[in-house]
Residue, then its C-alpha position, 0 to 999 in steps of 0.5 A: m656366657d656360661y662357662k664350665k669350671e675347667e674353662i674358668e680355672k684355665k682363664v684364671w691361671i692365665a690371668v695369674e701367669l700374666l701377673f707373674k710375667n708382667d708384674a713380678f716387681l709388685l710381688e718382689n717389692d712387697v707392695n700393698e696387696r690392693s695393688v696386686s689385686h688391682k693388676l690381677a683384676e685387669y688380667i681377669q677382665t681380659q679373660f672374661p670381657e663380659w664380666h666386670a672384674n673388680s679389685i675390691f671384690l677380689f681383695n675381699t675374697i682372696 
């Protein structure tokens, strides 16, 4: 599926908001950034089910 830039931005922000809402304790407790990027990848995967979100890729690009 082709997404417009605005659609991608909206979906990524939804994923970030879900991370803050559901997993704020990860950020509050200074856990390893790989744990945070893994959870973010899970939320991105829900926004783009036809894509394969990979936390290792996200970690290397953040």
